[in-house]
N, C-alpha and C positions, 0 to 999 in steps of 0.2 A: 699236540699238547696245547695247553692253554697258559696264558699269562694274565694274572689278575682277573680271571673270568672272561677275557676276550678271546674268542677262538682265533687261531692262527691259520685258519682255512677260509677261503672265499667261496661263495656260491659258484659251483661249476668245477671246483678243484676235485670234487669227489667223482667226477665223470671224465677227468682228464682234459678239460677245456683249457687250452693254452692261450687263447686270444692271439695266436700267431706271434707270441713274444711281446705283445703290446701291453704294458703294465698300466696304461692310462686310456683304456678303451671305453670309458663311461659315455663319451659323446659319439661313439660309433653305433649307428643304427643299421648294422649289416652283419654278415657272417662272423666278423671279428668278435663281436660281443654277444651274439645269440648263443643260446644253449641248444645243442643238437641232441635231444633226448633219444632220437632213433638209433644213434650209434654210440651209446655209452659203453664204457669199459666196466662190465658187470663186477669183476673182481675188485676193482678200485672202488666202485660204488659200495660194495658190501663191506670193504675195509673201512671206509669212511663212516658207514652206519655203525660198525662195531666201535669206532672211536667215540661217536656221539653217545652211544649207549653207555660206554664206560664213564664218560664225563657226567652224564645225568645220574648214574647210579652211585657215584662216589664224590661226596662233597670235598674231599681232600684235593680234587682237581679243579675246583671252582671256588677257592677261598676268596673272601671279601676283603681280607686284610693281608698286608705283607707278612712274610715269614720273619721271625726275629733271629733264629739261629742260636738262641740262648738255651742253656741246659734247663730242662724242666725239673722242678723240685722233686727230689726223691727218685727220679727215673734213670738218670745217667745218660739220657739222650735229649736232643733238642727237637724242635718242630720240623727242622730240616737239617740234613747232613750232606755235605759234598765230599765225594771220595775220588781218589786217584784209582787208576786201574788195579793197583796192587791191594786195594781194600783199605788203605790208610786214609783217614780223614784229611782233607786239604787244609793247609795253613793259609793265612792271608798272603804270604809271599808267593806261594805256589800259583796264585791266580794270574800272575804276570809271566809265568813261564810259557814259552811258545807252544809246548805240546799239551797244554791244558785244554785241548779240544776234545779229548776223550775222557769223559768223567761219568761218575755214577752219582745219583741223588736219591736220598731216602726222604720220603714224605711221610711224616708221622701223623697218622689218622687219629691218634688219641690226643693231639695237641691243636685241634681246630678251635680258635678263640672266639666262637660265637654260639648263640643259642638258636634253636629252631623256633618255628611259629608258636609252639606250646611252652616256650621258655625252658626247654630241656637242652642240656649241653649236646652239641653235635659231635658225634664220634664216628669214625670210619675205619676201614682197614688201612694198614700202612703199606706203602709201595716202594719199590726200588727200581729206578729207571736208569738203564745203562745206555749212554750216548757214545757212539764211536764215529767221530768225524774223520778218522784216518781212512786212507784208501784200502788198507788191508785189514783182515780180521785181527782183533786183539783179544787177549784173554784178560778177563776181569776177575777179581777175587771179591766175593761178597763180604760185607762188613761182619764184625763179630756178633755174637748172640745177643748183645744188649739191644740191637736194633730188631732182631727177630731170629728165631732158630731155624725156621723152615719157610721157604718161599716157593711159590708156584709160578711158572712162566705163563703169562696171559697173552702176550703180544710180541710179535717179532716182525719188524717192518721189512726184513729181508725176505720173508716168506709170506706173500700176500694170499696165495692160494693154498689150500690144504691145511693140514694141522701143524706140520713141522714138528717141533718139540713142545707145542702147546700142551700144558698140563703137567709137564715134567717138573719134579720137585728138586730143590737144591737146599743144602744145609748151609748154615752160617760158615763163613770162611772157605766155602767150596769155590772152585774156579768155574767160570762160564765163558764160553767164546761168543763174541759179538762180531758179526761180519762187518766189513768196511762200509762206512756211510749208512749206518742203520742204527736202530735202537731196539732194545728189549725191555719189556715191562714185566716185573714180577710183583706178585701180591704176597705179603707175609701172612702165613697161616697161623704161625705160633712164634 
């Protein structure tokens, strides 16, 4: 995922380069910091390529300005919405609850606040990202239809190889299971 347009991956992450646990290997001119292209993890490399493609194809993932979280006039939804696993939008108080580590976030592609190089308003698809930091699978409920009525599963970090449930469609308020310590990305179709 990205934060304010800065990728949270480093060069070499896509091929499983660990640097032997050394997080400060910039001054190492040896095997610790070298990239071993001969022994890459192809499925991890393909997964990273898929993430890069998604980010480039969808401006909602590389916004230039902070989200506001305020309701958009006439829409009933905001530019971003944070949800508990039960599908209810989080309150300010719920951010300090210890179990707020498993959340869903709606990114509204119709609320991107800038113009493209031609002066046209930037509009994208809307997405729902389900983050499960718990060690066991959790069941999430999708938000109500005001955010979208149908969503398609695009990505599941638990399933790096093969299709898994990719392409499966879910309706608003439907339940979806997310494996422990993984995320699922859904794109709203309607």
